[in-house]
C-alpha positions in Angstrom: 25.0 97.5 -89.5 24.2 100.9 -90.9 23.9 104.1 -88.8 20.2 103.8 -88.6 20.2 100.3 -87.2 23.1 101.1 -84.8 21.0 104.0 -83.4 17.9 101.8 -83.0 19.8 99.1 -81.2 21.6 101.4 -78.8 18.4 103.3 -78.0 16.5 100.2 -77.1 15.9 99.7 -73.3 17.7 96.6 -72.1 16.8 94.4 -69.3 15.2 97.3 -67.5 11.9 96.7 -69.0 12.7 93.5 -67.3 10.0 94.1 -65.0 8.1 94.6 -68.0 6.2 96.4 -66.5 6.3 95.2 -63.4 9.9 100.2 -56.5 13.9 99.3 -55.4 14.4 95.8 -56.7 15.6 93.7 -53.8 14.4 90.2 -54.5 15.7 88.0 -57.2 15.3 89.8 -60.6 12.6 92.3 -59.8 10.3 90.0 -57.8 9.1 91.5 -54.5 8.5 89.2 -51.5 7.1 91.9 -49.2 3.5 90.9 -49.1 3.5 90.5 -45.2 4.8 92.7 -42.4 4.7 89.7 -40.1 6.6 87.6 -42.7 9.2 90.3 -43.1 10.2 89.9 -39.5 11.1 86.2 -40.0 12.5 86.4 -43.6 9.1 85.1 -44.9 9.6 81.7 -43.4 6.3 79.8 -43.1 4.7 82.1 -45.7 1.1 81.1 -46.3 0.7 78.5 -43.5 1.8 80.3 -40.3 -1.7 81.5 -39.7 -0.8 84.7 -37.9 -1.7 87.2 -40.6 -3.9 87.3 -43.8 -1.1 87.1 -46.4 -2.0 83.5 -47.2 -4.3 85.1 -49.7 -1.2 85.8 -51.8 1.3 83.0 -50.6 -1.1 80.0 -50.3 -4.8 80.5 -50.4 -5.5 77.2 -48.7 -4.1 78.8 -45.5 -7.1 81.1 -45.3 -9.0 78.3 -43.5 -6.8 79.1 -40.4 -8.8 82.4 -40.0 -12.2 82.7 -38.4 -14.8 85.5 -38.7 -14.0 88.6 -40.8 -10.6 90.1 -40.8 -8.7 92.9 -42.6 -5.1 94.0 -42.6 -2.9 96.5 -44.3 0.7 97.5 -44.2 3.6 99.3 -46.0 7.3 98.4 -46.4 9.9 101.0 -47.0 12.7 99.7 -49.2 16.1 101.2 -49.9 19.0 99.7 -51.8 22.6 101.0 -51.8 24.8 99.8 -54.7 28.0 101.8 -55.2 29.6 100.9 -58.5 33.2 101.4 -59.7 33.7 101.4 -63.5 36.8 100.2 -65.1 39.1 103.2 -65.0 38.0 104.3 -61.5 34.8 106.4 -62.1 32.3 105.7 -59.3 28.5 105.8 -59.4 25.8 104.8 -56.9 22.6 103.2 -58.3 20.7 104.3 -55.2 17.3 105.6 -55.9 15.0 107.3 -53.5 13.4 104.8 -51.1 10.3 103.1 -52.4 7.1 102.3 -50.4 5.5 98.9 -51.1 1.9 98.6 -49.9 -0.2 95.5 -49.3 -3.7 94.9 -48.0 -5.9 91.8 -47.4 -9.5 90.8 -46.5 -10.6 87.4 -45.4 -14.2 86.4 -44.5 -15.5 83.1 -43.1 -18.4 82.0 -45.4 -19.1 78.9 -43.3 -17.1 76.4 -41.2 -15.2 75.0 -44.2 -15.2 77.9 -46.7 -13.3 81.2 -46.8 -13.3 84.1 -49.2 -10.2 86.4 -49.5 -9.1 89.4 -51.5 -5.6 90.8 -51.7 -4.0 93.9 -53.2 -0.2 93.5 -53.5 2.8 94.7 -55.5 4.5 91.4 -56.6 7.1 92.9 -59.0 8.9 96.2 -59.0 12.0 98.2 -59.7 13.4 101.6 -58.8 16.9 102.7 -59.8 18.5 105.9 -61.2 21.9 107.3 -62.2 23.1 110.7 -63.2 22.0 111.7 -66.7 25.6 111.7 -68.0 27.2 108.8 -66.1 29.6 106.5 -67.8 27.1 103.7 -68.2 24.2 105.7 -69.6 24.2 103.6 -72.7 23.1 100.7 -70.5 20.5 102.6 -68.6 19.8 105.9 -66.8 16.6 105.5 -64.9 13.9 102.9 -64.3 10.6 103.1 -62.3 8.5 100.0 -62.6 5.5 98.8 -60.6 2.8 96.2 -60.7 -0.4 96.1 -58.7 -2.1 92.7 -58.3 -5.8 92.3 -57.4 -6.3 88.8 -56.2 -9.8 87.4 -55.1 -9.6 83.8 -53.8 -11.5 81.0 -52.2 -10.4 78.2 -49.7 -12.1 75.0 -48.7 -11.3 72.7 -45.9 -11.8 69.1 -47.2 -11.4 67.5 -43.7 -9.4 67.9 -40.6 -6.2 67.4 -42.5 -6.5 68.8 -46.0 -7.4 72.2 -47.3 -7.3 73.6 -50.8 -7.5 77.1 -52.3 -7.3 79.1 -55.5 -7.7 82.6 -56.9 -7.3 84.8 -60.0 -5.0 87.7 -60.4 -5.8 90.9 -62.4 -2.4 92.6 -62.6 -1.8 96.2 -63.7 1.8 97.1 -64.7 3.3 100.6 -65.4 6.9 101.5 -66.2 9.0 104.5 -67.1 12.4 103.4 -68.4 15.2 105.6 -69.8 18.5 104.8 -71.7 21.1 106.9 -73.3 22.5 106.9 -76.8 24.8 108.9 -79.1 26.5 110.4 -76.0 23.8 113.0 -75.3 20.6 111.5 -76.7 18.2 109.3 -74.9 15.2 107.0 -75.4 12.5 106.6 -72.8 9.5 104.4 -72.8 6.3 104.9 -70.7 4.0 102.0 -71.0 1.3 100.1 -69.1 -0.7 96.9 -69.3 -3.4 94.8 -67.8 -2.9 91.0 -67.7 -4.3 88.0 -65.8 -3.1 84.9 -64.0 -4.0 82.6 -61.1 -2.8 81.0 -57.9 -3.4 77.6 -56.3 -2.6 76.1 -52.9 -2.9 73.0 -50.8 -2.2 72.6 -47.0 -1.8 69.5 -44.9 -2.3 69.8 -41.1 -0.7 66.9 -39.3 -1.9 68.3 -36.0 -3.0 71.6 -34.5 0.7 72.4 -34.1 2.2 71.2 -37.4 1.3 72.0 -41.0 2.9 72.2 -44.4 1.7 73.9 -47.6 2.5 73.9 -51.3 1.4 76.7 -53.6 1.7 77.9 -57.2 1.5 81.3 -58.8 1.2 81.4 -62.5 3.1 83.4 -65.0 1.5 86.6 -66.2 2.0 87.7 -69.8 2.1 91.5 -70.2 1.7 93.2 -73.5 2.5 96.8 -72.7 1.7 99.8 -74.9 2.6 103.4 -74.4 4.9 106.3 -75.6 8.5 106.0 -76.7 10.3 109.4 -76.5 13.5 110.2 -78.3 15.3 113.4 -77.4 18.7 115.0 -77.6 19.7 113.6 -81.0 22.2 116.1 -82.4 21.1 118.1 -85.5 24.0 116.7 -87.6 22.6 113.2 -87.0 19.1 114.2 -88.0 20.5 115.9 -91.0 21.7 112.5 -92.2 18.9 110.2 -90.8 15.9 112.5 -90.9 13.9 113.7 -87.8 14.3 111.3 -84.9 13.5 113.4 -81.8 9.9 113.1 -80.9 7.3 110.9 -79.3 6.3 107.6 -80.9 4.1 104.6 -80.0 6.1 101.9 -78.2 5.4 98.4 -76.9 7.0 95.4 -75.3 5.8 91.9 -74.4 7.2 90.5 -71.2 6.2 87.5 -69.1 6.7 87.7 -65.3 7.6 84.2 -64.0 5.6 81.5 -62.3 6.7 80.4 -58.9 6.3 77.4 -56.5 6.4 77.8 -52.7 6.8 75.1 -50.1 6.3 76.3 -46.5 6.1 74.6 -43.0 5.0 75.6 -39.5 5.6 73.8 -36.2 4.7 74.9 -32.7 7.3 73.5 -30.3 5.5 74.6 -27.2 3.0 77.4 -26.2 5.7 80.0 -26.5 8.0 78.9 -29.4 7.1 78.2 -33.1 9.5 77.3 -35.9 8.9 78.1 -39.6 10.5 77.5 -43.0 10.0 78.2 -46.7 11.5 77.3 -50.1 10.5 79.1 -53.3 11.4 78.5 -56.9 10.9 81.2 -59.6 11.1 80.5 -63.3 13.1 83.5 -64.5 13.9 81.6 -67.7 10.7 83.3 -68.9 12.9 86.5 -69.2 15.1 85.1 -71.8 14.6 87.7 -74.4 13.1 91.2 -74.7 11.7 92.7 -77.9 10.9 96.4 -78.0 8.8 97.8 -80.8 8.1 101.3 -81.9 6.1 102.9 -84.7 8.6 105.6 -85.8 9.0 104.0 -89.2 12.8 104.7 -88.8 14.0 102.9 -85.7 13.9 99.1 -85.9 12.6 96.8 -83.3 15.3 95.8 -80.9 16.0 92.4 -79.3 17.9 92.1 -76.1 19.1 88.7 -74.9 18.9 88.3 -71.2 19.4 84.6 -70.7 18.2 84.7 -67.1 18.0 81.4 -65.1 15.8 80.0 -62.4 16.2 81.5 -58.9 15.7 80.1 -55.4 14.7 81.5 -52.0 15.2 79.5 -48.8 14.4 80.8 -45.3 14.0 79.7 -41.7 12.4 81.6 -38.8 11.1 81.5 -35.3 8.4 83.2 -33.2 8.5 83.6 -29.5 5.4 84.6 -27.4 7.1 86.9 -24.9 3.7 87.7 -23.3 0.0 87.5 -24.0 0.3 90.7 -26.0 3.8 90.7 -27.4 5.3 88.2 -29.9 8.9 88.5 -31.1 10.3 86.9 -34.2 13.4 86.6 -36.4 14.7 84.7 -39.4 17.4 84.3 -42.0 17.2 83.6 -45.7 19.4 83.1 -48.8 18.3 84.0 -52.3 19.9 83.3 -55.6 20.0 85.8 -58.5 18.6 84.8 -61.9 21.4 86.8 -63.7 23.7 84.1 -65.1 26.9 86.2 -65.5 28.5 89.6 -65.7 27.6 89.9 -69.4 23.9 90.0 -68.5 24.0 92.1 -65.4 22.4 95.5 -66.0 23.2 98.6 -63.9 19.5 99.4 -63.4 19.0 95.9 -61.9 22.2 95.4 -59.8 21.1 91.9 -59.0 23.2 89.3 -57.2 22.7 86.5 -54.6 21.8 87.9 -51.2 21.4 87.1 -47.5 18.4 88.2 -45.5 18.7 89.0 -41.8 15.3 89.7 -40.3 13.7 90.7 -37.0 10.2 91.8 -36.0 7.3 91.6 -33.6 3.5 91.9 -33.1 1.7 93.7 -30.3 -1.9 93.4 -29.4 -3.1 97.0 -29.1 -6.5 95.7 -28.0 -8.5 92.5 -28.2 -9.2 92.8 -31.9 -6.3 94.9 -33.2 -2.7 94.0 -33.7 0.3 96.1 -34.6 3.0 94.4 -36.7 6.5 95.6 -37.4 9.4 94.0 -39.3 12.9 94.8 -40.5 15.3 93.1 -42.9 18.9 93.9 -43.7 20.0 92.6 -47.1 23.6 91.7 -47.9 24.7 91.0 -51.5 27.0 88.0 -52.0 28.7 86.3 -55.0 29.4 87.7 -58.4 29.4 91.5 -58.5 30.8 92.4 -61.9 29.3 94.0 -65.0 30.8 93.3 -68.4 28.0 94.4 -70.8 27.9 94.0 -74.5 27.8 97.8 -74.8 31.2 98.0 -73.3 30.4 99.0 -69.7 32.8 97.2 -67.3 33.3 97.4 -63.6 32.0 96.0 -60.3 29.8 96.8 -57.3 31.8 97.6 -54.2 28.8 96.2 -52.2 25.1 95.8 -52.5 23.1 96.3 -49.3 19.5 97.1 -48.5 17.1 98.0 -45.8 13.4 96.9 -45.6 11.3 98.4 -42.8 7.6 97.5 -42.5 4.6 98.4 -40.3 1.1 97.1 -40.5 -2.2 96.6 -38.6 -4.6 93.7 -38.4 -8.2 94.0 -37.3 -10.7 91.2 -36.5 -14.4 92.1 -36.5 
């Protein structure tokens, strides 16, 4: 490989663009589960069929039939991840970015006794991570800020007293700013955005007023992101040989965020206690390879092999009606990472298996208004090493996270 090709390969952004354009990544890969403050309090067990908030618009649109009249809800989740890293040789670094805020909002309207219309605005994928400009692993990544916003109108229809179905379309906007080092002091950074479209489907079976189960599907979304690719810091002696490299060029990357399947269940044991559970599969095999293009005429396109695998999320939870106005809840979950080995783990996505420990509650402020709060503590488990092809070696001392959410529901 000649000098020109070596520079192009090293300057390419690796798995960061992962999100392709998808704030701290704390679910498998860069998938965000935080579309419900109520759900956050029980590790998202029963998502889409619990019927105690409007997030069924996102998780399972068939579950909208559980809501009457017109309702709205909104909330935010503050997310912070702490991932201290020790490189081979002893140098320490913490890929802890400033905390990110993840918003969500929903609207559901009863059209008639059997039909519901819903609309959701969510952030289903995201990443926020940063390191010092001159840290030892700058060749693998310095900084990443990635966000998606999903606009999701949907309909639900109750077929009979047992079965309901639903579906919706997603218009998804993605924006990313990703930076990677090269040649010791140089760096390459891509700023790109994209609009893309997908859909979601759901079915729910109600065995009784106290027991129901739902199955839902969210499609893959194929982003073709375009923007600016900025090269800076290339030493004059390098440009003397290779020609002018510092500057702003057009850049692009095509990335597909994965489809997922969600199975959820709800059972009310008695007037005070309800039990919930969920199992989700996400097809991160879609993120097998990343190709980054630029129109510099000098730097070649770069291909990064990721070889990610499928991931799983399983949770159980419980709700307890302490009084007419106060409901308490809790849950636990285990989630597997799509990163197959240390060779493919990137310092800007310090991903590994994790345990969720969640608590929360809802309080009726008045007849038509409810305040929801939820908190989850994340604990990384399993493989924690990095052994990248660029030569970065080391391990995470620990990976922990805090998710704190607050929201309001209002029924007209």
